[in-house]
BASENU-433503 format. One line per field, with one value per residue (C-alpha): chain; residue in three letters; residue number from 1; x, y, z. Coordinates in steps of 0.2 Angstrom, whole numbers, plus 5000, padded with zeros to 4 digits. Layout:
BEGIN
c: [A;...]
r: [ALA;...]
k: [NUM;...]
X: [X;...]
Y: [Y;...]
Z: [Z;...]
//
This chain:
BEGIN
c: [A;A;A;A;A;A;A;A;A;A;A;A;A;A;A;A;A;A;A;A;A;A;A;A;A;A;A;A;A;A;A;A;A;A;A;A;A;A;A;A;A;A;A;A;A;A;A;A;A;A;A;A;A;A;A;A;A;A;A;A;A;A;A;A;A;A;A;A;A;A;A;A;A;A;A;A;A;A;A;A;A;A;A;A;A;A;A;A;A;A;A;A;A;A;A;A;A;A;A;A;A;A;A;A;A;A;A;A;A;A;A;A;A;A;A;A;A;A;A;A;A;A;A;A;A;A;A;A;A;A;A;A;A;A;A;A;A;A;A;A;A;A;A;A;A;A;A;A;A;A;A;A;A;A;A;A;A;A;A;A;A;A;A;A;A;A;A;A;A;A;A;A;A;A;A;A;A;A;A;A;A;A;A;A;A;A;A;A;A;A;A;A;A;A;A;A;A;A;A;A;A;A;A;A;A;A;A;A;A;A;A;A;A;A;A;A;A;A;A;A;A;A;A;A;A;A;A;A;A;A;A;A;A;A;A;A;A;A;A;A;A;A;A;A;A;A;A;A;A;A;A;A;A;A;A;A;A;A;A;A;A;A;A;A;A;A;A;A;A;A;A;A;A;A;A;A;A;A;A;A;A;A;A;A;A;A;A;A;A;A;A;A;A;A;A;A;A;A;A;A;A;A;A;A;A;A;A;A;A;A;A;A;A;A]
r: [UNK;UNK;UNK;UNK;UNK;UNK;UNK;UNK;UNK;UNK;UNK;UNK;UNK;UNK;UNK;UNK;UNK;UNK;UNK;UNK;UNK;UNK;UNK;UNK;UNK;UNK;UNK;UNK;UNK;UNK;UNK;UNK;UNK;UNK;UNK;UNK;UNK;UNK;UNK;UNK;UNK;UNK;UNK;UNK;UNK;UNK;UNK;UNK;UNK;UNK;UNK;UNK;UNK;UNK;UNK;UNK;UNK;UNK;UNK;UNK;UNK;UNK;UNK;UNK;UNK;UNK;UNK;UNK;UNK;UNK;UNK;UNK;UNK;UNK;UNK;UNK;UNK;UNK;UNK;UNK;UNK;UNK;UNK;UNK;UNK;UNK;UNK;UNK;UNK;UNK;UNK;UNK;UNK;UNK;UNK;UNK;UNK;UNK;UNK;UNK;UNK;UNK;UNK;UNK;UNK;UNK;UNK;UNK;UNK;UNK;UNK;UNK;UNK;UNK;UNK;UNK;UNK;UNK;UNK;UNK;UNK;UNK;UNK;UNK;UNK;UNK;UNK;UNK;UNK;UNK;UNK;UNK;UNK;UNK;UNK;UNK;UNK;UNK;UNK;UNK;UNK;UNK;UNK;UNK;UNK;UNK;UNK;UNK;UNK;UNK;UNK;UNK;UNK;UNK;UNK;UNK;UNK;UNK;UNK;UNK;UNK;UNK;UNK;UNK;UNK;UNK;UNK;UNK;UNK;UNK;UNK;UNK;UNK;UNK;UNK;UNK;UNK;UNK;UNK;UNK;UNK;UNK;UNK;UNK;UNK;UNK;UNK;UNK;UNK;UNK;UNK;UNK;UNK;UNK;UNK;UNK;UNK;UNK;UNK;UNK;UNK;UNK;UNK;UNK;UNK;UNK;UNK;UNK;UNK;UNK;UNK;UNK;UNK;UNK;UNK;UNK;UNK;UNK;UNK;UNK;UNK;UNK;UNK;UNK;UNK;UNK;UNK;UNK;UNK;UNK;UNK;UNK;UNK;UNK;UNK;UNK;UNK;UNK;UNK;UNK;UNK;UNK;UNK;UNK;UNK;UNK;UNK;UNK;UNK;UNK;UNK;UNK;UNK;UNK;UNK;UNK;UNK;UNK;UNK;UNK;UNK;UNK;UNK;UNK;UNK;UNK;UNK;UNK;UNK;UNK;UNK;UNK;UNK;UNK;UNK;UNK;UNK;UNK;UNK;UNK;UNK;UNK;UNK;UNK;UNK;UNK;UNK;UNK;UNK;UNK;UNK;UNK;UNK;UNK;UNK;UNK;UNK;UNK;UNK;UNK;UNK;UNK;UNK;UNK;UNK;UNK;UNK;UNK;UNK;UNK;UNK;UNK;UNK;UNK]
k: [1;2;3;4;5;6;7;8;9;10;11;12;13;14;15;16;17;18;19;20;21;22;23;24;25;26;27;28;29;30;31;32;33;34;35;36;37;38;39;40;41;42;43;44;45;46;47;48;49;50;51;52;53;54;55;56;57;58;59;60;61;62;63;64;65;66;67;68;69;70;71;72;73;74;75;76;77;78;79;80;81;82;83;84;85;86;87;88;89;90;91;92;93;94;95;96;97;98;99;100;101;102;103;104;105;106;107;108;109;110;111;112;113;114;115;116;117;118;119;120;121;122;123;124;125;126;127;128;129;130;131;132;133;134;135;136;137;138;139;140;141;142;143;144;145;146;147;148;149;150;151;152;153;154;155;156;157;158;159;160;161;162;163;164;165;166;167;168;169;170;171;172;173;174;175;176;177;178;179;180;181;182;183;184;185;186;187;188;189;190;191;192;193;194;195;196;197;198;199;200;201;202;203;204;205;206;207;208;209;210;211;212;213;214;215;216;217;218;219;220;221;222;223;224;225;226;227;228;229;230;231;232;233;234;235;236;237;238;239;240;241;242;243;244;245;246;247;248;249;250;251;252;253;254;255;256;257;258;259;260;261;262;263;264;265;266;267;268;269;270;271;272;273;274;275;276;277;278;279;280;281;282;283;284;285;286;287;288;289;290;291;292;293;294;295;296;297;298;299;300;301;302;303;304;305;306;307;308;309;310;311;312;313;314]
X: [4413;4400;4392;4396;4381;4379;4376;4383;4373;4357;4359;4352;4361;4351;4356;4340;4341;4333;4332;4337;4324;4324;4334;4326;4307;4304;4289;4285;4268;4256;4253;4271;4266;4279;4293;4296;4283;4279;4287;4293;4312;4316;4318;4329;4327;4343;4339;4345;4337;4342;4334;4316;4313;4319;4310;4294;4297;4302;4286;4275;4285;4281;4263;4260;4269;4281;4297;4298;4294;4306;4323;4331;4349;4353;4368;4380;4372;4389;4390;4406;4413;4412;4393;4382;4393;4389;4398;4395;4389;4374;4359;4368;4378;4387;4378;4372;4365;4379;4394;4394;4404;4395;4378;4386;4391;4372;4369;4384;4378;4361;4368;4387;4385;4376;4383;4370;4369;4367;4352;4341;4330;4334;4325;4336;4331;4341;4336;4341;4354;4349;4339;4321;4317;4325;4309;4301;4284;4284;4290;4277;4263;4271;4272;4254;4246;4257;4262;4245;4246;4261;4254;4239;4237;4223;4227;4225;4236;4230;4211;4202;4190;4203;4216;4213;4214;4229;4238;4234;4240;4256;4261;4258;4267;4282;4285;4283;4287;4296;4307;4304;4316;4330;4326;4329;4344;4353;4350;4366;4358;4348;4333;4332;4332;4319;4308;4309;4306;4291;4283;4287;4279;4264;4261;4263;4251;4239;4241;4239;4222;4217;4220;4209;4194;4201;4213;4223;4224;4209;4199;4199;4211;4229;4234;4250;4250;4251;4267;4274;4272;4277;4295;4298;4289;4299;4315;4310;4314;4329;4337;4328;4324;4342;4353;4343;4338;4319;4318;4302;4293;4296;4283;4281;4274;4260;4246;4238;4253;4263;4248;4247;4265;4264;4249;4258;4273;4263;4256;4261;4278;4282;4294;4305;4307;4314;4332;4337;4355;4357;4346;4356;4373;4369;4364;4376;4391;4388;4383;4400;4398;4383;4390;4409;4413;4403;4397;4380;4369;4362;4344;4330;4321;4304;4292;4284;4276;4266;4247;4243;4224;4220;4208;4194;4191;4186]
Y: [5133;5143;5135;5142;5147;5138;5155;5169;5183;5175;5172;5183;5188;5175;5160;5160;5157;5171;5166;5180;5187;5182;5193;5193;5194;5196;5188;5178;5183;5175;5192;5198;5214;5210;5211;5193;5185;5166;5156;5139;5136;5154;5150;5138;5132;5129;5118;5105;5088;5091;5108;5108;5125;5120;5103;5113;5121;5104;5096;5110;5109;5090;5091;5105;5095;5109;5098;5102;5121;5126;5117;5112;5109;5101;5106;5095;5091;5095;5113;5120;5137;5141;5137;5127;5120;5112;5096;5079;5066;5054;5065;5081;5089;5104;5119;5117;5135;5146;5135;5142;5132;5139;5146;5162;5166;5168;5179;5190;5191;5197;5209;5212;5219;5204;5199;5188;5169;5160;5149;5137;5138;5151;5154;5160;5170;5165;5181;5194;5184;5186;5178;5182;5175;5165;5164;5147;5154;5165;5151;5139;5152;5156;5138;5135;5149;5159;5145;5138;5141;5129;5114;5102;5102;5111;5107;5122;5122;5139;5139;5156;5150;5143;5157;5165;5149;5143;5159;5156;5138;5142;5155;5144;5129;5140;5147;5132;5117;5121;5134;5127;5112;5124;5135;5120;5113;5129;5136;5140;5141;5128;5140;5144;5126;5121;5135;5130;5111;5113;5124;5112;5097;5107;5111;5093;5088;5101;5094;5076;5081;5090;5075;5064;5067;5073;5066;5082;5098;5106;5090;5078;5087;5093;5111;5120;5119;5100;5101;5114;5103;5087;5093;5094;5078;5068;5074;5073;5055;5054;5070;5082;5069;5066;5079;5094;5086;5086;5069;5070;5060;5053;5056;5037;5039;5049;5038;5051;5061;5046;5039;5057;5057;5040;5046;5061;5052;5039;5053;5050;5057;5063;5048;5054;5071;5063;5059;5052;5051;5069;5074;5064;5068;5087;5089;5077;5082;5100;5105;5100;5111;5100;5084;5086;5068;5070;5052;5049;5037;5022;5023;5024;5010;5016;5009;5024;5013;5004;5006;5023;5021;5039;5035;5031;5050;5052]
Z: [4867;4858;4843;4826;4814;4798;4790;4801;4792;4795;4814;4828;4843;4853;4842;4831;4812;4802;4783;4771;4759;4741;4730;4713;4711;4693;4685;4670;4664;4651;4643;4643;4653;4666;4653;4654;4643;4645;4631;4627;4628;4634;4653;4662;4680;4690;4705;4718;4721;4739;4742;4748;4741;4724;4726;4726;4709;4702;4708;4700;4684;4683;4688;4675;4662;4658;4656;4638;4640;4654;4654;4670;4676;4693;4703;4713;4730;4739;4742;4748;4752;4733;4734;4722;4708;4691;4689;4681;4692;4696;4695;4692;4677;4670;4665;4646;4645;4650;4654;4672;4684;4700;4702;4710;4692;4687;4702;4698;4680;4686;4700;4700;4718;4725;4742;4749;4750;4733;4733;4723;4714;4701;4685;4671;4656;4641;4631;4644;4652;4670;4684;4683;4701;4714;4724;4725;4731;4715;4703;4709;4705;4688;4683;4689;4679;4667;4655;4652;4633;4632;4642;4640;4660;4667;4685;4696;4712;4718;4715;4718;4730;4742;4741;4757;4767;4757;4761;4780;4779;4769;4782;4796;4789;4783;4800;4810;4799;4782;4790;4808;4805;4800;4815;4825;4816;4814;4831;4841;4858;4868;4871;4852;4848;4860;4855;4837;4840;4851;4838;4825;4834;4839;4821;4815;4829;4822;4804;4810;4817;4801;4791;4801;4790;4773;4760;4758;4767;4758;4754;4740;4728;4732;4731;4732;4751;4751;4740;4751;4766;4756;4753;4772;4776;4763;4771;4789;4795;4783;4788;4800;4814;4817;4809;4814;4831;4827;4836;4847;4834;4817;4803;4803;4820;4814;4806;4796;4791;4786;4775;4768;4764;4755;4745;4739;4735;4725;4714;4696;4692;4710;4715;4700;4709;4725;4726;4743;4739;4735;4750;4762;4755;4754;4772;4781;4771;4768;4785;4793;4808;4813;4806;4807;4802;4786;4788;4779;4788;4778;4785;4789;4780;4774;4761;4753;4740;4753;4753;4760;4764;4760;4746;4758;4760;4741]
//
């Protein structure tokens, strides 16, 4: 029996998962030249605690102290055939901005002809009543730079002197790790799965070596690349190792990577952005083609608050 793809429109003829492009790439700018001027209270972020791509934007919003500048609503982690839904529940709620029942309504309000998959995150403009961007890459940069006038934070996650190297590592990690776990988990042939898993662990081995003599990927201060990697690492042992069959090793089996994961997790405010209940229920219940029983595992036990030992590099 041939395996059925999770997202048929994003599957190649050889069983490989090929992620769709972001649909909306508007830009909020400090000077307003983009047509979307930065402002406090104007924009609202629709996210899921479960989704790693949305998690990146939640983290930057937290680190840049923008909680009172950009509002946020969390969808139900259980996504069915109608897509992401706004429902009351532990850690999620109804939509207080538009009264949408489903995130797809925001997509149709922005483009009535939209036929692609509805994804999080999505930044909504309450003035023009449309999605500005559903690109996590762009939103991370906007939150990092364009809202400076509205926050006391001067943290820079995309410093000018590191941008070339940051871009190289972002691409490497996206192709082999961030999207690599999905390329393994959503593969529908043995060859596609094995190719993705081998590339994934070769990349993790490379990062393990890089972290031997530095606290973060670029030295003593974290940058956006660290948080792009973090959202995959934090889900790895709980979901990707078993559910996506990325089981050659756990992150806990990598001394440097596991210490690095704990170090980032213990950064002020970051633990508040990690919701393992949403993460596990989303993957194990939503992906019923991979887990038809929808049983959510209780484990693994992991103490992310234990000493990380990474401060020795400072």
